[in-house]
Every structure is written in C-alpha cells, then in structure tokens.
C-alpha positions in Angstrom: 2.0 -48.1 -33.1 5.0 -50.4 -32.4 8.4 -50.7 -34.0 9.9 -54.1 -33.2 13.6 -54.8 -33.7 14.0 -58.5 -34.9 17.6 -58.2 -36.3 18.6 -60.9 -33.7 16.5 -63.5 -35.5 19.2 -65.7 -37.0 22.3 -64.2 -35.3 21.9 -65.6 -31.8 20.1 -68.8 -30.6 17.8 -68.2 -27.7 17.2 -64.5 -28.2 16.9 -65.0 -31.9 14.1 -67.5 -31.3 12.4 -65.1 -28.8 12.6 -62.3 -31.4 11.1 -64.3 -34.2 8.3 -66.0 -32.2 7.2 -62.9 -30.3 7.3 -60.7 -33.4 5.2 -63.2 -35.3 2.5 -63.3 -32.6 2.6 -59.5 -32.2 1.9 -59.2 -35.9 -1.1 -61.5 -35.7 -2.4 -59.3 -32.8 -1.5 -55.9 -34.1 -1.4 -56.2 -37.9 -1.0 -52.7 -39.3 -0.1 -51.3 -35.9 3.4 -52.9 -35.9 6.5 -52.6 -38.1 9.1 -55.4 -37.8 12.8 -54.7 -38.5 14.4 -57.7 -40.1 17.6 -58.7 -42.0 17.2 -59.4 -45.7 18.4 -62.9 -45.1 15.4 -63.6 -42.8 12.7 -62.3 -45.3 11.7 -65.8 -46.3 10.8 -66.6 -42.6 8.4 -63.6 -42.5 6.4 -64.6 -45.6 3.2 -64.4 -43.5 3.7 -60.6 -42.9 2.4 -57.9 -45.2 5.3 -56.3 -46.8 4.2 -52.9 -45.6 4.8 -54.1 -42.0 8.4 -55.0 -42.7 11.5 -52.8 -42.6 14.3 -54.8 -44.3 18.0 -54.1 -43.7 20.8 -55.4 -45.9 24.3 -56.4 -44.9 23.6 -57.3 -41.2 25.8 -60.4 -41.2 26.9 -60.7 -37.6 26.6 -59.3 -34.1 29.1 -56.5 -34.9 26.9 -55.4 -37.9 23.8 -55.7 -35.8 25.2 -53.5 -33.0 26.0 -50.8 -35.6 22.5 -50.9 -37.1 20.8 -51.0 -33.7 22.7 -48.0 -32.3 23.1 -45.8 -35.4 20.9 -46.6 -38.4 17.6 -47.6 -36.6 17.7 -44.6 -34.3 18.2 -42.4 -37.4 15.2 -44.0 -39.0 13.1 -43.5 -35.9 14.0 -39.8 -35.7 13.1 -39.3 -39.4 9.9 -41.4 -39.7 8.7 -43.1 -36.5 9.1 -40.5 -33.7 5.9 -41.5 -31.9 6.3 -45.3 -32.0 6.9 -47.5 -29.1 10.3 -49.1 -29.8 11.0 -52.6 -28.6 14.6 -54.0 -28.5 14.2 -57.7 -27.5 17.6 -57.8 -25.9 19.1 -55.9 -22.9 20.6 -53.2 -25.1 18.5 -50.1 -25.9 19.3 -47.6 -28.6 21.4 -45.4 -26.3 21.6 -42.4 -28.6 17.8 -42.2 -29.2 15.9 -39.6 -27.2 12.6 -41.2 -26.6 10.2 -41.9 -23.7 8.8 -45.0 -25.5 11.6 -47.5 -25.3 11.1 -51.1 -24.2 13.8 -53.7 -23.8 13.7 -57.4 -22.8 16.3 -58.6 -20.4 16.8 -62.4 -20.6 19.6 -62.8 -18.1 22.6 -61.2 -16.5 25.0 -64.1 -17.0 27.8 -61.7 -17.9 27.7 -60.5 -14.2 27.0 -63.7 -12.4 29.3 -65.9 -14.6 31.7 -63.4 -15.9 34.4 -66.0 -16.3 32.3 -67.6 -19.1 32.8 -64.6 -21.3 35.7 -62.8 -22.8 36.8 -59.6 -20.9 35.9 -57.5 -23.9 32.4 -59.0 -23.9 31.9 -58.4 -20.2 33.0 -54.7 -20.5 30.7 -54.2 -23.5 27.7 -55.8 -21.9 28.2 -54.0 -18.6 28.5 -50.6 -20.4 25.5 -51.1 -22.6 23.2 -52.8 -20.1 23.9 -50.1 -17.4 22.9 -47.4 -19.8 20.0 -49.4 -21.3 18.2 -50.3 -18.1 18.2 -46.7 -17.0 17.3 -45.2 -20.3 14.4 -47.6 -21.1 10.9 -46.7 -20.0 9.8 -50.3 -19.6 11.8 -53.5 -19.0 10.4 -56.9 -19.7 12.0 -59.7 -17.6 11.3 -63.2 -18.9 11.1 -64.7 -15.4 10.8 -63.5 -11.8 14.3 -64.7 -11.4 15.5 -62.4 -14.1 13.6 -59.5 -12.4 15.3 -60.3 -9.1 18.7 -60.3 -10.8 18.0 -56.9 -12.4 16.9 -55.4 -9.0 20.1 -56.9 -7.4 22.5 -55.2 -9.8 20.6 -52.0 -10.8 19.0 -49.7 -8.2 15.7 -47.9 -8.4 14.4 -49.7 -11.6 11.9 -52.2 -10.1 8.9 -49.9 -10.9 9.6 -50.2 -14.6 10.1 -54.0 -14.7 7.3 -56.3 -15.9 7.6 -60.1 -15.9 6.4 -61.7 -19.1 7.2 -65.4 -19.4 8.5 -66.7 -22.7 6.3 -69.0 -24.8 7.6 -72.1 -26.4 7.0 -74.1 -29.6 5.3 -77.4 -28.9 7.2 -79.1 -31.7 5.3 -82.4 -31.2 2.1 -80.8 -32.5 3.4 -80.6 -36.0 4.4 -83.6 -38.1 8.1 -84.3 -38.9 8.8 -83.9 -42.6 10.8 -87.0 -43.3 12.5 -85.5 -46.4 14.0 -82.8 -44.2 15.8 -85.3 -41.9 19.2 -86.2 -43.2 20.6 -89.8 -43.2 23.3 -88.5 -40.9 20.8 -87.6 -38.3 18.8 -90.8 -38.7 21.9 -92.8 -38.2 22.7 -91.0 -35.0 19.3 -92.2 -33.6 19.9 -95.9 -34.3 21.5 -96.4 -30.9 20.0 -95.2 -27.6 21.2 -91.8 -26.7 21.3 -89.0 -24.1 20.3 -85.6 -25.7 21.3 -82.1 -24.9 20.5 -79.0 -26.9 22.4 -75.8 -26.3 25.1 -73.5 -27.5 28.5 -75.0 -26.7 30.0 -72.5 -24.2 31.2 -72.6 -20.6 28.0 -71.4 -18.9 26.1 -74.3 -20.6 28.2 -76.7 -18.4 28.5 -79.3 -21.2 31.8 -80.5 -19.5 30.0 -81.7 -16.4 27.6 -83.7 -18.7 30.5 -85.2 -20.6 32.3 -86.2 -17.3 29.0 -87.7 -16.0 28.6 -89.7 -19.2 32.1 -90.9 -19.0 31.3 -92.5 -15.6 28.6 -94.6 -17.1 30.2 -95.4 -20.5 31.0 -99.0 -19.5 27.6 -99.6 -17.9 25.3 -98.7 -20.8 25.5 -98.9 -24.5 24.3 -95.3 -25.1 25.7 -92.3 -26.9 25.7 -88.6 -26.0 24.3 -86.3 -28.7 25.1 -82.6 -28.3 23.0 -80.4 -30.5 24.0 -76.8 -31.0 26.5 -74.4 -32.5 29.9 -73.4 -31.1 29.8 -70.4 -28.7 32.4 -68.7 -26.5 35.5 -70.8 -25.5 34.1 -74.0 -27.0 37.4 -75.6 -27.7 37.9 -77.0 -24.2 34.7 -79.1 -24.7 36.2 -80.9 -27.8 39.5 -81.3 -26.0 37.8 -82.9 -23.1 36.0 -85.5 -25.3 39.3 -86.3 -27.0 41.2 -86.6 -23.6 38.6 -89.1 -22.3 38.7 -91.1 -25.6 35.0 -90.5 -26.2 35.0 -89.4 -29.8 33.0 -92.5 -30.9 30.4 -92.0 -28.1 30.0 -88.2 -27.9 28.5 -86.8 -31.1 28.4 -83.1 -32.0 25.6 -82.6 -34.5 26.2 -78.9 -35.1 23.2 -76.9 -36.1 20.2 -78.9 -37.3 17.0 -77.9 -39.0 13.6 -78.0 -37.1 12.5 -81.4 -38.5 15.9 -82.9 -37.5 15.5 -81.4 -34.0 12.0 -82.9 -33.6 13.4 -86.2 -34.7 16.2 -86.1 -32.2 13.8 -85.1 -29.3 11.3 -87.8 -30.3 13.9 -90.6 -30.2 15.9 -89.5 -27.2 16.2 -91.8 -24.2 16.7 -88.9 -21.8 17.1 -85.2 -22.2 19.7 -83.4 -20.0 20.1 -79.6 -19.5 23.2 -79.0 -17.3 23.3 -75.2 -17.6 24.8 -73.2 -14.8 22.7 -70.2 -15.4 19.5 -69.5 -17.4 17.0 -66.7 -17.8 14.3 -69.1 -18.9 15.5 -72.3 -20.7 13.4 -73.3 -23.7 15.0 -76.7 -24.6 13.7 -78.6 -21.6 10.1 -77.6 -22.5 10.7 -78.7 -26.0 11.9 -82.1 -24.8 8.9 -82.4 -22.4 6.5 -81.9 -25.4 7.7 -85.3 -26.6 7.3 -86.9 -23.2 11.0 -87.4 -22.9 12.4 -87.9 -19.4 13.9 -84.5 -18.6 16.9 -84.0 -16.2 18.0 -80.4 -15.5 20.3 -78.3 -13.3 18.9 -77.3 -9.9 19.1 -73.6 -10.5 16.5 -71.0 -9.5 15.2 -70.1 -13.0 14.6 -73.7 -14.1 12.8 -74.4 -10.8 10.5 -71.4 -11.5 9.7 -72.4 -15.1 9.6 -76.2 -14.8 8.3 -76.7 -11.3 8.5 -80.3 -9.9 7.9 -81.9 -13.3 11.5 -83.0 -13.9 14.6 -84.4 -12.2 17.0 -81.9 -10.7 20.7 -82.4 -10.0 23.6 -80.3 -8.7 25.1 -78.8 -11.9 28.6 -78.9 -10.3 28.4 -82.6 -9.4 29.1 -85.0 -12.2 28.8 -88.0 -9.9 25.2 -87.1 -9.0 24.3 -86.7 -12.6 25.9 -90.0 -13.5 23.8 -91.8 -11.0 20.6 -90.2 -12.4 21.6 -91.3 -15.9 22.5 -94.8 -14.7 19.1 -95.2 -13.1 17.4 -93.9 -16.1 18.9 -96.4 -18.5 18.8 -99.3 -15.9 15.1 -98.9 -15.5 14.4 -97.6 -19.0 11.3 -99.1 -20.6 10.6 -99.1 -24.4 7.9 -96.6 -25.2 8.2 -94.9 -21.9 6.4 -91.6 -21.8 6.2 -88.8 -19.2 3.2 -86.6 -19.1 4.1 -82.9 -18.8 0.9 -81.4 -20.1 0.3 -79.4 -17.0 3.5 -77.5 -17.2 3.5 -77.1 -21.0 0.0 -75.5 -20.9 1.5 -72.5 -18.9 3.6 -71.2 -21.8 2.6 -70.0 -25.2 3.9 -67.3 -27.5 0.4 -66.0 -28.0 0.1 -65.3 -24.3 3.6 -63.8 -24.3 2.5 -61.5 -27.1 -0.7 -60.5 -25.3 1.2 -59.7 -22.1 3.8 -57.7 -24.0 1.1 -55.6 -25.7 -0.1 -54.7 -22.2 3.4 -53.3 -21.5 3.2 -51.2 -24.7 -0.2 -49.9 -23.7 1.2 -48.7 -20.3 3.7 -46.6 -22.2 1.1 -45.2 -24.6 -1.1 -44.3 -21.6 1.9 -42.8 -19.7 1.7 -45.2 -16.8 
C-alpha cells in the first residue's frame, strides 16, 4: 500500500508535472493500493481517480503552506491512519519528523549546491538543511538520471546503496489534437512571424540571458522573434532589464504561463527550440519540442547529453556567440515544412515505464531489501 504526496502538482513547474504524471500512472497500475494526497484546487485534474483513493487538503496555496503540510499534517495523518504505508515524497525533502522505515524521496537535482548563486541565501540554507536530513532518513532514493545519482554520491556519503535511477517520462503532446478554442488570439498572433522558442521558468540557472544576448547578435540578420514561455522564478527581474537595455521589447515576447493547447501550438509552429539551461536534472521541454519534429538546440551539460543523446545540437551555455552562430545557420538554411525525426530518442521515455520502475522500488521496501 502506497501513500503518494502530490501537493507539488500546481505549485512548482517541473516537479509539479512529475508529481501529477507519475501519480496518474501509479493509480492506473495500483488502483486501490495507492492513496494520492492532493490540494483541493487540483481535484478537477484528478477526476479519473476514485474518490476513495484521494486525500484532499485545503488551504495549500503556496510553497510555505506545502512545507507545513508535508512536515506536520501529513506525518500526523500517517501516524494515525497509515503507519504501514510506503510514503513517497516526489521531491528531495522527506517528512523529517516521521519515524518510518518506508520513506521514498525523488531527487531531481542539486542545483542549490552546484549553482548556489542562482538562489537566495535563505533558500540555499533551507534546501541544504532539509536535503541533508532527507537523504539520510529516506529508505530509498529515486534519482531521475544517472547524472543526478552521481551528484548525490558526490555530496552525500554512504547513500549509494539506497539510490535507484528511474528516468522521467514525458508527454508526447503531438499525439493529441490541439483544441483550437483553447488557443487565445494573443498566442495565435505571436506565431504569425517566425520565432525561436524556449520553455522554462525565468530564473538565473535557466540561463535565459545568454539566449537573449545570442538573439541580439542575429537581430539584424533574420526577421524572427524570441518567445519565452514560462512563469517568473527567482531573481527574474534582471532578464526583463536586459531585454529593455538591448531595446528588444518588440522582438522578445514573454508569454507568461500558457495552457496545454497553447503550448502545443507554440511548439508546433516554432522555427527552432532552444534550451540554454546551465544545470538540469532531466529536462522535459526539449523532449516535448522533439515530439513536434522541431530543430532542438540545447546546452552541452552532462544531464542533457544523457537524456537526449546525439539527437540535437549542443552549444556551450556560457558562449552567446556560439549560440548565435547556431541560430544564424538555422534560419539561413531553414526550409518550410522542415521536420526532424526524433522517434528513436522519444521512445525511451514514458510515464508508464517510469511508474512501473517506481513500483519496483516500492516493492524492494516492502520486501525489506
């Protein structure tokens, strides 16, 4: 019997997506053998789940609320009603006050250690404190890539025996039709001109500034725009300031958060997709872009090499001139209806497989191995 904490679903981007997609596939596999903890606001997204398999929490509006529920209220609930359950927290923070030998956490990355300057000091202190306790307290740790596992073993000693690598799945968005009624005129108008697309939270580690600087170097060579899809994250203000200082406000478009149909529409019509991140645990957006056959250009970092193999174009994420040359060549040689075949790499990742491998980790705990 499993207790899965999905409070992250709509509060954070990548981990929220992981929480939802994995919990969905786990439910299809386990049915009555899983209970999923969700926020009341996310109930509509879990309409496929039998109500008996849901534990619904009210007033979880932000990360601060979530931390309170995860560390105080959920452990209390477990002690009272679910003592024998395997408990899965799909983030690197375990319920530190819960005495249990059946705790699983998922570690996505350790960016707060590798790129500490990209976070506030308060966040780094909190994440260091919580992760240090959590990796030692947990009985099993799921790392989403071999790279994430190597990072864990680098920073935390004597935990390699409890780490299991289970790759993320991804949603092949191209397999479902775009509902035209859900695509706003604003988004349609953005796609009238050729554009470079990137999808990520706007924060320092996502390296959006390098992409903007590279775009600035080709602004007079190609009539293309840069579309940045995603919500504001840590220290986002400098990105907007950079756009203004380079006088690019008419060429660089911040879409903010978009719905799934709008995201599909943006992927489908992109001239090239760029993912300039300095550090990733997995990196879902490049796979989503690949599902539409869009030329995909990504940072040459270890994790993305592991996940994407040799199926895309890599560049030094600290070199805007190198990226600008890649973009220039892309649009200089761009053919209408160009399509890149990424089927081989896409076939490696599915949420169903992710769920099946995750269940194997649960079974190891239940068997005491």
